[in-house]
C-alpha positions as CSV (number, residue, x, y, z in Angstrom):
1,X,-5.1,2.8,-24.7
2,X,-3.8,4.5,-21.6
3,X,-4.1,8.3,-20.7
4,X,-1.1,10.3,-20.8
5,X,-0.8,14.1,-19.9
6,X,2.1,16.6,-20.2
7,X,3.9,16.8,-17.1
8,X,4.2,20.5,-15.7
9,X,7.4,21.9,-14.8
10,X,5.9,24.1,-12.2
11,X,6.4,24.9,-8.4
12,X,3.2,24.5,-6.3
13,X,3.0,28.4,-5.7
14,X,3.2,29.1,-9.3
15,X,0.5,26.6,-10.3
16,X,-1.6,27.8,-7.7
17,X,-1.5,31.4,-9.1
18,X,-2.1,30.2,-12.3
19,X,-5.2,28.3,-11.2
20,X,-6.7,31.2,-9.3
21,X,-6.6,33.3,-12.7
22,X,-8.1,30.4,-14.4
23,X,-11.0,29.6,-11.9
24,X,-10.9,32.2,-9.2
25,X,-14.4,31.4,-7.7
26,X,-14.7,27.8,-8.5
27,X,-14.4,25.6,-5.3
28,X,-11.2,23.5,-5.4
29,X,-11.2,21.8,-2.1
30,X,-14.0,20.6,0.1
31,X,-12.8,19.9,3.8
32,X,-15.9,18.4,5.4
33,X,-18.3,21.2,5.7
34,X,-15.6,23.8,4.7
35,X,-15.4,24.9,1.0
36,X,-12.4,26.7,-0.6
37,X,-12.1,28.4,-3.7
38,X,-8.9,28.8,-5.7
39,X,-8.9,32.4,-5.2
40,X,-9.4,31.8,-1.3
41,X,-6.7,29.1,-1.5
42,X,-4.3,31.6,-2.9
43,X,-5.0,34.4,-0.5
44,X,-4.9,32.1,2.6
45,X,-1.4,30.7,1.2
46,X,0.1,34.1,0.7
47,X,-1.0,35.2,4.2
48,X,0.5,32.1,6.0
49,X,3.7,32.6,3.7
50,X,4.0,36.2,4.9
51,X,3.9,34.9,8.6
52,X,6.5,32.3,7.9
53,X,8.8,34.9,6.4
54,X,8.1,37.1,9.5
55,X,9.2,34.3,11.8
56,X,12.4,34.1,9.9
57,X,11.6,30.8,7.9
58,X,14.3,30.7,5.0
59,X,14.2,28.6,1.9
60,X,15.2,25.0,2.7
61,X,13.8,25.2,6.4
62,X,11.3,22.7,7.5
63,X,8.0,23.3,9.1
64,X,6.3,20.4,10.9
65,X,2.3,19.8,10.3
66,X,0.9,17.7,12.9
67,X,-2.8,17.7,11.7
68,X,-5.5,15.7,10.6
69,X,-7.0,16.5,7.0
70,X,-7.9,20.2,7.7
71,X,-7.8,23.2,5.4
72,X,-4.8,24.6,7.4
73,X,-2.8,21.8,6.1
74,X,-3.3,23.0,2.8
75,X,-2.8,26.6,3.5
76,X,0.6,25.8,5.2
77,X,1.6,23.4,2.4
78,X,1.2,26.0,-0.5
79,X,2.7,28.7,1.9
80,X,5.8,26.7,2.4
81,X,6.0,26.0,-1.1
82,X,5.9,29.8,-2.1
83,X,8.9,30.6,-0.2
84,X,11.0,27.5,-0.6
85,X,10.3,25.9,2.7
86,X,9.7,22.3,3.1
87,X,6.9,20.8,5.1
88,X,7.4,17.7,7.2
89,X,3.8,15.9,7.8
90,X,3.7,14.2,11.0
91,X,1.5,11.0,11.1
92,X,-1.1,11.6,13.4
93,X,-0.9,8.2,14.9
94,X,2.6,8.9,15.9
95,X,3.6,8.7,19.7
96,X,6.8,9.9,21.4
97,X,9.4,7.4,19.7
98,X,8.5,8.4,16.4
99,X,7.5,12.1,16.9
100,X,11.0,12.4,18.4
101,X,12.7,11.2,15.5
102,X,10.8,13.3,12.8
103,X,11.1,16.3,14.8
104,X,14.8,16.0,15.5
105,X,16.0,14.3,12.3
106,X,14.0,17.1,10.2
107,X,15.3,20.2,12.2
108,X,12.0,21.5,12.1
109,X,11.9,25.3,13.3
110,X,8.0,25.5,13.6
111,X,5.6,22.8,14.9
112,X,1.6,23.6,13.6
113,X,-0.6,21.2,15.2
114,X,-3.9,20.4,16.7
115,X,-3.7,19.6,20.4
116,X,-5.9,16.8,20.6
117,X,-7.0,14.3,17.8
118,X,-9.5,11.5,18.7
119,X,-8.0,9.8,21.6
120,X,-4.6,11.2,21.2
121,X,-3.5,13.8,23.6
122,X,-0.8,15.6,21.2
123,X,0.2,17.9,23.9
124,X,0.8,15.2,26.2
125,X,2.9,13.4,23.7
126,X,5.0,16.5,23.1
127,X,5.5,17.2,26.8
128,X,6.5,13.4,27.4
129,X,9.1,13.8,24.4
130,X,10.2,17.1,25.9
131,X,10.3,17.0,29.6
132,X,12.2,20.3,30.0
133,X,10.0,22.4,27.8
134,X,8.5,25.3,29.6
135,X,5.5,26.9,28.4
136,X,6.0,30.4,27.1
137,X,3.0,32.6,26.2
138,X,4.2,33.8,22.9
139,X,4.5,30.2,21.6
140,X,8.6,30.3,21.6
141,X,9.7,26.6,22.2
142,X,13.1,25.6,23.8
143,X,14.1,21.9,24.7
144,X,17.4,20.2,24.9
145,X,15.5,17.4,23.4
146,X,14.3,18.8,20.3
147,X,17.2,21.7,20.2
148,X,16.0,23.2,16.4
149,X,12.5,23.6,17.2
150,X,11.7,27.1,17.8
151,X,7.9,27.8,18.0
152,X,4.7,26.1,18.6
153,X,1.4,27.3,16.7
154,X,-2.1,25.5,17.8
155,X,-4.9,25.2,15.6
156,X,-7.3,25.0,18.5
157,X,-9.7,27.9,19.0
158,X,-8.3,28.4,22.7
159,X,-4.7,27.4,22.6
160,X,-3.2,25.8,25.7
161,X,-0.3,27.8,27.4
162,X,2.8,27.7,25.5
163,X,1.1,27.9,22.1
164,X,0.8,30.5,19.7
165,X,-2.8,30.8,18.2
166,X,-2.7,29.9,14.2
167,X,-4.8,33.4,14.0
168,X,-2.0,35.4,15.9
169,X,0.8,33.5,14.0
170,X,-1.2,34.5,10.6
171,X,-1.3,38.1,11.9
172,X,2.3,38.2,12.5
173,X,2.9,38.5,8.8
174,X,0.8,41.6,8.4
175,X,3.9,43.9,8.0
176,X,5.6,41.5,5.5
177,X,5.6,43.3,2.1
178,X,4.2,41.5,-1.1
179,X,7.1,42.4,-3.0
180,X,9.4,40.4,-0.6
181,X,7.0,37.4,-0.7
182,X,7.3,37.7,-4.7
183,X,10.9,37.8,-4.5
184,X,11.2,34.6,-2.4
185,X,8.7,32.8,-5.0
186,X,10.4,33.9,-7.9
187,X,13.8,32.1,-6.2
188,X,12.0,28.6,-6.0
189,X,12.7,25.9,-8.7
190,X,10.4,23.2,-9.4
191,X,13.2,20.8,-8.8
192,X,13.4,22.1,-5.2
193,X,12.1,19.9,-2.5
194,X,8.7,21.0,-0.6
195,X,7.6,17.9,1.1
196,X,9.6,15.7,3.6
197,X,7.9,12.8,3.8
198,X,8.9,9.9,6.3
199,X,8.7,6.6,5.1
200,X,9.2,3.2,6.7
201,X,12.1,1.3,5.1
202,X,14.5,-1.7,6.2
203,X,16.5,0.6,8.7
204,X,15.5,0.8,12.0
205,X,14.1,4.2,11.8
206,X,12.0,6.0,9.2
207,X,13.9,8.0,6.2
208,X,12.9,11.4,5.1
209,X,12.2,11.5,1.4
210,X,12.6,14.8,0.0
211,X,10.0,15.4,-2.7
212,X,10.3,18.2,-5.0
213,X,7.4,20.5,-6.6
214,X,7.3,18.7,-9.8
215,X,6.8,15.4,-7.9
216,X,4.0,16.8,-5.7
217,X,2.2,18.8,-8.5
218,X,2.1,15.9,-11.3
219,X,1.8,12.8,-8.7
220,X,-1.8,12.2,-8.8
221,X,-3.1,13.6,-12.0
222,X,-2.7,10.8,-14.4
223,X,-3.7,8.2,-11.8
224,X,-6.8,10.1,-11.5
225,X,-7.4,10.6,-15.3
226,X,-7.1,7.0,-15.5
227,X,-10.2,6.5,-13.3
228,X,-12.1,8.1,-15.9
229,X,-12.5,11.3,-14.1
230,X,-13.0,14.3,-16.6
231,X,-11.4,17.8,-15.6
232,X,-13.9,19.9,-13.4
233,X,-15.3,16.7,-11.7
234,X,-15.2,16.0,-7.9
235,X,-12.7,13.4,-6.5
236,X,-13.2,12.0,-3.2
237,X,-10.0,11.6,-1.4
238,X,-9.5,9.1,1.6
239,X,-5.6,9.6,2.0
240,X,-4.4,11.3,5.2
241,X,-2.5,14.4,4.1
242,X,0.5,13.2,6.0
243,X,1.0,10.4,3.3
244,X,2.1,11.4,-0.3
245,X,-1.2,10.1,-1.4
246,X,-2.7,13.1,0.4
247,X,-0.2,15.9,0.3
248,X,0.9,15.0,-3.4
249,X,-2.1,12.8,-4.7
250,X,-4.8,15.1,-3.4
251,X,-4.1,18.5,-2.1
252,X,-2.3,19.7,-5.4
253,X,-4.9,17.8,-7.7
254,X,-7.5,20.8,-8.5
255,X,-4.6,22.9,-9.7
256,X,-4.2,20.6,-12.9
257,X,-7.8,19.3,-13.1
258,X,-9.9,22.1,-12.0
259,X,-12.2,20.1,-10.0
260,X,-12.8,19.9,-6.5
261,X,-10.9,17.5,-4.1
262,X,-13.2,16.3,-1.5
263,X,-11.6,15.1,2.0
264,X,-12.6,14.1,5.3
265,X,-10.9,15.2,8.5
266,X,-10.0,11.3,9.0
267,X,-11.3,8.2,7.6
268,X,-14.6,7.0,9.0
269,X,-16.9,5.0,6.9
270,X,-20.1,7.0,7.2
271,X,-18.2,10.5,6.8
272,X,-16.8,8.8,3.3
273,X,-20.1,7.9,2.2
274,X,-22.0,11.2,3.2
275,X,-19.5,13.1,1.2
276,X,-19.7,11.2,-1.8
277,X,-23.4,11.6,-1.7
278,X,-23.4,15.3,-0.8
279,X,-20.8,16.4,-3.3
280,X,-21.8,14.0,-6.1
281,X,-18.0,12.7,-6.2
282,X,-17.4,10.8,-9.9
283,X,-14.4,9.1,-8.7
284,X,-12.5,8.1,-5.3
285,X,-9.6,6.4,-3.8
286,X,-9.2,3.6,-1.3
287,X,-7.5,0.7,-0.4
288,X,-9.1,-2.8,0.1
289,X,-9.6,-2.4,3.7
290,X,-11.4,0.8,3.3
291,X,-13.8,-0.7,0.7
292,X,-14.4,-3.8,3.0
293,X,-15.5,-1.7,6.0
294,X,-17.9,0.4,3.9
295,X,-19.5,-2.4,2.2
296,X,-20.1,-4.3,5.5
297,X,-21.4,-1.2,7.3
298,X,-25.0,-1.7,8.3
299,X,-26.1,1.9,6.8
300,X,-24.2,1.2,3.4
301,X,-27.4,0.9,1.5
302,X,-29.0,4.2,2.7
303,X,-26.3,6.3,0.9
304,X,-26.7,7.5,-2.8
305,X,-23.7,6.7,-4.3
306,X,-24.9,6.8,-7.8
307,X,-22.6,9.6,-9.0
308,X,-19.5,7.2,-8.9
309,X,-18.1,5.9,-12.1
310,X,-14.6,4.9,-11.0
311,X,-12.0,5.1,-8.5
312,X,-8.7,3.2,-7.5
313,X,-8.3,0.3,-5.2
314,X,-5.5,-2.3,-4.1
315,X,-6.8,-5.8,-4.0
316,X,-7.3,-9.4,-5.2
317,X,-9.2,-9.8,-8.5
318,X,-12.3,-11.1,-6.3
319,X,-12.1,-8.0,-4.3
320,X,-12.0,-5.8,-7.2
321,X,-15.1,-7.4,-8.5
322,X,-16.9,-7.1,-5.3
323,X,-16.0,-3.7,-5.1
324,X,-17.0,-2.6,-8.8
325,X,-20.5,-4.5,-8.4
326,X,-21.4,-3.3,-4.9
327,X,-20.3,0.2,-5.8
328,X,-21.4,0.2,-9.4
329,X,-18.2,1.6,-10.4
330,X,-17.4,0.2,-14.0
331,X,-14.2,2.3,-14.2
332,X,-12.5,0.9,-11.1
333,X,-8.7,0.4,-11.5
334,X,-5.7,-0.7,-9.5
335,X,-2.5,1.5,-9.1
336,X,0.9,0.9,-7.7
337,X,3.2,3.7,-6.2
338,X,6.5,4.1,-4.3
339,X,7.1,7.2,-2.2
340,X,10.6,7.2,-3.3
341,X,9.4,7.8,-7.0
342,X,7.2,6.2,-9.6
343,X,4.3,4.3,-10.1
344,X,1.6,2.6,-12.5
345,X,-1.9,2.5,-13.0
346,X,-4.6,0.8,-14.7
347,X,-6.7,2.6,-17.4
348,X,-10.6,2.5,-17.2
349,X,-10.7,1.7,-20.8
350,X,-8.6,-1.6,-20.6
351,X,-10.4,-5.0,-20.5
352,X,-11.9,-5.7,-16.9
353,X,-9.6,-8.6,-16.4
354,X,-6.6,-6.7,-17.0
355,X,-7.7,-3.9,-14.4
356,X,-8.7,-6.6,-11.9
357,X,-5.4,-8.7,-11.9
358,X,-2.8,-5.9,-12.7
359,X,-1.6,-2.4,-11.7
360,X,-1.7,-1.2,-14.9
361,X,1.2,0.4,-16.8
362,X,4.0,3.2,-16.1
363,X,2.9,7.0,-16.0
364,X,3.8,9.3,-18.6
365,X,7.2,10.2,-18.8
366,X,8.4,7.3,-16.6
367,X,9.8,3.8,-17.5
368,X,9.0,0.7,-15.3
369,X,11.1,-2.7,-15.4
370,X,11.8,-6.0,-13.6
371,X,15.3,-6.7,-12.6
372,X,17.2,-9.7,-11.0
373,X,18.0,-8.0,-7.8
374,X,21.3,-10.1,-7.3
375,X,22.5,-9.9,-11.0
376,X,21.0,-6.5,-11.9
377,X,19.8,-8.2,-15.3
378,X,16.6,-6.8,-16.8
379,X,14.3,-9.7,-16.9
380,X,11.7,-10.6,-19.7
381,X,8.0,-10.4,-19.5
382,X,6.4,-12.8,-16.8
383,X,9.5,-13.2,-15.0
384,X,9.3,-12.0,-11.3
385,X,12.1,-9.9,-9.8
386,X,12.5,-6.3,-8.3
387,X,10.4,-3.8,-9.6
388,X,12.1,-0.5,-10.6
389,X,11.1,2.7,-12.0
390,X,13.1,5.5,-13.7
391,X,11.8,8.9,-14.8
392,X,10.5,12.4,-13.7
393,X,8.6,11.3,-10.7
394,X,11.5,10.6,-8.2
395,X,12.6,11.9,-4.8
396,X,15.3,14.1,-4.6
397,X,16.8,11.7,-2.0
398,X,16.8,10.9,1.8
399,X,17.6,13.6,4.0
400,X,20.9,13.4,5.7
401,X,21.4,9.7,4.3
402,X,23.5,9.7,1.1
403,X,24.5,6.0,1.4
404,X,20.7,5.1,1.7
405,X,19.9,7.4,-1.3
406,X,22.6,5.7,-3.4
407,X,21.3,2.4,-2.4
408,X,17.8,3.3,-3.7
409,X,18.4,5.3,-6.7
410,X,21.2,3.9,-9.0
411,X,23.7,5.6,-11.3
412,X,21.3,5.4,-13.9
413,X,18.3,6.7,-12.2
414,X,16.5,3.8,-11.4
415,X,14.6,3.7,-8.2
416,X,15.1,0.2,-6.2
417,X,11.5,-0.2,-5.1
418,X,12.2,-3.1,-2.9
419,X,9.0,-4.8,-4.2
420,X,8.7,-7.8,-6.3
421,X,6.6,-8.2,-9.6
422,X,6.5,-9.0,-13.2
423,X,5.4,-7.2,-16.5
424,X,3.0,-8.8,-18.9
425,X,3.7,-8.5,-22.8
426,X,1.9,-5.0,-22.8
427,X,3.9,-3.5,-19.8
428,X,1.2,-4.2,-17.4
429,X,2.4,-4.6,-13.6
430,X,1.6,-7.7,-11.4
431,X,2.8,-6.9,-7.8
432,X,4.0,-10.1,-6.3
433,X,5.2,-9.1,-2.6
434,X,8.1,-7.2,-1.0
435,X,11.8,-8.1,-1.5
436,X,12.5,-5.9,1.6
437,X,11.4,-6.8,5.2
438,X,8.3,-4.8,4.9
439,X,4.7,-5.2,6.1
440,X,1.7,-3.5,4.5
441,X,-0.9,-2.7,7.3
442,X,-4.0,-1.6,5.8
443,X,-2.3,0.7,3.4
444,X,0.4,1.8,5.8
445,X,4.1,0.6,5.1
446,X,5.6,-0.9,8.5
447,X,9.2,-1.7,8.9
448,X,9.7,-4.9,10.8
449,X,13.0,-3.4,12.0
450,X,11.6,-0.3,13.3
451,X,9.0,-2.6,15.5
452,X,11.9,-4.8,16.4
453,X,13.9,-1.8,17.7
454,X,11.0,-0.9,20.1
455,X,10.7,-4.3,21.5
456,X,14.4,-4.7,22.3
457,X,14.1,-1.6,24.6
458,X,12.2,-4.2,26.9
459,X,14.9,-5.2,29.5
460,X,13.3,-8.9,29.4
461,X,13.5,-9.3,25.8
462,X,16.7,-11.0,24.3
463,X,15.8,-11.4,20.8
464,X,13.1,-10.4,18.5
465,X,11.8,-10.8,14.9
466,X,8.7,-9.4,13.3
467,X,6.6,-11.0,10.4
468,X,3.3,-10.3,9.1
469,X,0.2,-12.4,10.1
470,X,-2.8,-12.8,7.7
471,X,-5.8,-10.5,8.7
472,X,-8.9,-10.2,6.6
473,X,-9.4,-6.5,7.0
474,X,-6.0,-5.1,6.8
475,X,-4.4,-7.9,4.6
476,X,-1.8,-8.4,7.4
477,X,-1.0,-7.5,11.0
478,X,2.3,-7.5,13.1
479,X,3.5,-10.6,14.8
480,X,6.3,-10.7,17.0
481,X,8.3,-13.7,17.7
482,X,10.1,-13.0,20.9
483,X,13.0,-14.9,22.8
484,X,13.2,-14.0,26.6
485,X,16.4,-13.4,28.6
486,X,17.0,-16.1,30.9
487,X,14.8,-16.3,34.0
488,X,12.4,-13.4,32.5
489,X,8.8,-13.7,32.4
490,X,6.4,-11.9,30.0
491,X,3.3,-13.0,28.2
492,X,1.5,-11.7,25.0
493,X,-0.5,-9.0,26.8
494,X,2.5,-7.7,28.7
495,X,4.6,-7.4,25.3
496,X,1.6,-5.7,23.6
497,X,1.2,-3.3,26.5
498,X,4.8,-2.4,26.4
499,X,4.5,-1.2,22.8
500,X,1.3,0.9,23.5
501,X,2.3,4.5,23.6
502,X,5.4,4.2,22.1
503,X,4.7,3.5,18.4
504,X,1.4,4.1,16.4
505,X,-1.0,1.6,16.9
506,X,-0.9,0.0,13.5
507,X,2.5,-1.1,14.4
508,X,2.0,-2.5,17.6
509,X,1.9,-6.7,17.5
510,X,-1.5,-8.1,17.2
511,X,0.1,-11.4,18.0
512,X,3.0,-12.5,20.1
513,X,4.6,-16.0,20.0
514,X,7.9,-17.2,22.0
515,X,10.6,-19.2,21.0
516,X,14.1,-20.3,22.2
517,X,15.6,-21.6,18.9
518,X,15.8,-19.6,15.7
519,X,16.4,-20.9,12.3
520,X,19.7,-18.9,11.3
521,X,21.7,-18.7,8.0
522,X,25.7,-19.6,8.0
523,X,26.3,-15.8,8.6
524,X,23.9,-15.7,11.8
525,X,20.9,-14.1,10.3
526,X,17.4,-14.9,11.3
527,X,15.7,-16.7,8.4
528,X,12.3,-15.2,8.5
529,X,10.6,-17.1,5.7
530,X,11.3,-20.3,7.9
531,X,9.7,-18.4,10.8
532,X,6.6,-17.7,8.7
533,X,6.4,-21.4,7.6
534,X,6.2,-22.3,11.5
535,X,4.4,-19.5,13.2
536,X,1.9,-19.0,10.4
537,X,0.6,-22.5,10.3
538,X,-1.9,-21.9,12.9
539,X,-3.6,-19.5,10.4
540,X,-3.4,-22.0,7.5
541,X,-5.2,-24.5,9.9
542,X,-8.0,-22.1,11.0
543,X,-8.6,-21.3,7.6
544,X,-8.7,-24.9,6.6
545,X,-11.2,-25.6,9.3
């Protein structure tokens, strides 16, 4: 029943070159009002690649991008791919604590960024992180806080002091010979890493998953085909480029399907609806929270969304049905994916009850199975256990963390997702929750330990445990259970205020509750399931009323 395709063993650079020959003047990417053809993407990426070579970037070096969904992000991603460099895409919501970890851990040599985004002052955040940084007119960067970072490049038309303009950066590669770029590109293999994706886990700091060219090139193809999209048709992307859903699931998609991927600079309801209408998008992506905001928007009915036939969503059967009917998208499906590797997707030709209640079957060339996480015994259909995936779609490993890599990818190649689910007799996946101590905030993975680590920096807090509290729009939000030190005084607002500016807003606790007694295991670990029973009772009572 399900669509399958031939996995392409190509680098992103070679795939772009092939696409530029096949469809040179066809539009492959739309970034709000900017339209980029395959030939233009090839030319821009070559120019940036030459600049990177001129700046001394070598194979395996990392280049950090801190931008929303702009064309320059794609130029830089394909440029790094051509020369064997690795992009590290930084979440635009990150504050000093998270930014510092990513820049230091990744050993990024160049940071290409916007200076402000919405209400976030990126330059101010960088200055707070590296107070010993002295602005250099050439964009050269030196700070003991981020010792490997060498250069700052600004995408702003009038860069601040201390930044090299993007145009000057690109022009710096004018003297680089085409033959040198060609030689570098020939030295890149599809199994080499090209994207360093920081993903929340059960450790206190985000881990960097190294994703290779084959992973990035093929990531979104089958998911998209299963929505009913035909090659050459336009796809509306809602995912930020700093997630694999954007850097892998959207930016490389035209190289295989030949149609335009349409992206807004950032997610905002009317931007999305207007782009669907203007570009006549046939399929789209979106988490449940996005669809809910769109359907509830007062101007929803004013947009012509009749071009839509399908898309993917993540939500309950009731929400799936509401989205299908409200958007008139008969080919709507659900998907499941893990940054570390592998996924499953519904197929638009499957019966609706299967598409509404399951995440479909494993993508081509991979295998999905359910295991007992304690015994490692493979379970039968309908039994709930840990979701594990095997096949080509798999990260190379976590950067500098071989022990964590070994915990996630076992000796037989199975990726241990840390998620719970079951398979029906036909191999359709039903997601059942998380085995790991993770929250899912409107599509963003949030590690409870990351938030706990920040809260424990407060000198008044003795102990803290983070759990998820239900939320109608985001599915769940952060709740912090806090024990104060003897004699200390803090209220809910003060705890929340302490986190502001230190971590991204979606990680900041929405609710804070206080306790002096913890339910503990025999080994002294906090039993979070008992905390949930106690502290989430208030939400059950509200719902009952």
